[in-house]
C-alpha positions as CSV (number, residue, x, y, z in Angstrom):
1,X,57.0,136.6,60.7
2,X,60.9,137.0,61.2
3,X,62.3,140.1,59.4
4,X,66.0,138.5,58.3
5,X,68.1,140.6,56.1
6,X,70.7,138.2,54.3
7,X,74.6,139.7,54.0
8,X,76.7,137.5,51.6
9,X,79.7,139.2,52.5
10,X,79.2,137.9,55.9
11,X,78.1,134.5,54.8
12,X,81.3,134.7,53.4
13,X,83.2,135.0,56.2
14,X,81.3,133.0,58.5
15,X,81.9,129.9,55.9
16,X,85.8,131.0,55.8
17,X,85.9,130.9,60.0
18,X,84.1,127.6,59.8
19,X,86.4,125.9,56.9
20,X,89.2,127.4,59.0
21,X,88.3,126.4,62.6
22,X,87.7,122.6,60.7
23,X,91.0,122.8,59.5
24,X,92.7,123.5,63.1
25,X,90.1,120.5,64.3
26,X,92.0,118.2,61.9
27,X,95.3,119.3,62.9
28,X,96.4,120.1,59.5
29,X,97.3,123.3,57.7
30,X,95.9,123.7,54.1
31,X,99.2,124.6,52.7
32,X,100.3,120.6,53.8
33,X,97.2,119.3,52.5
34,X,97.7,121.2,49.5
35,X,101.9,119.7,49.6
36,X,100.5,116.4,49.8
37,X,98.3,116.0,47.2
38,X,100.6,118.1,44.7
39,X,103.5,115.1,45.7
40,X,100.5,112.3,45.1
41,X,99.6,114.1,41.5
42,X,102.9,113.5,41.0
43,X,103.3,110.4,41.5
44,X,105.9,110.2,44.1
45,X,104.0,109.6,47.3
46,X,101.3,107.0,47.3
47,X,97.8,107.0,49.7
48,X,99.1,103.4,50.6
49,X,102.6,105.1,51.6
50,X,100.8,107.7,53.6
51,X,98.6,105.3,55.4
52,X,101.8,102.9,56.1
53,X,104.0,105.7,57.8
54,X,101.3,106.2,60.5
55,X,101.6,110.2,60.4
56,X,98.3,110.9,59.6
57,X,94.6,110.1,61.3
58,X,92.3,109.0,59.2
59,X,91.0,112.4,59.3
60,X,94.2,114.1,57.6
61,X,93.8,111.2,54.9
62,X,90.1,111.9,54.4
63,X,91.0,115.3,53.7
64,X,94.3,114.3,51.9
65,X,92.1,112.0,49.5
66,X,89.9,114.6,48.3
67,X,91.1,115.7,45.0
């Protein structure tokens, strides 16, 4: 058997670091996603307009569209 001690704080920190790394991989910061989501929610911009702009990769658009 293996000895294993679970530490909730260590797991939380590891998940946070993983999420930050994923955000960096996408090349878009959480604040930017949040701002774009706010614009979408307010009806000031559409997903079609974001796609047509060519400024965002498919991965970025997927992250933005997750409301």
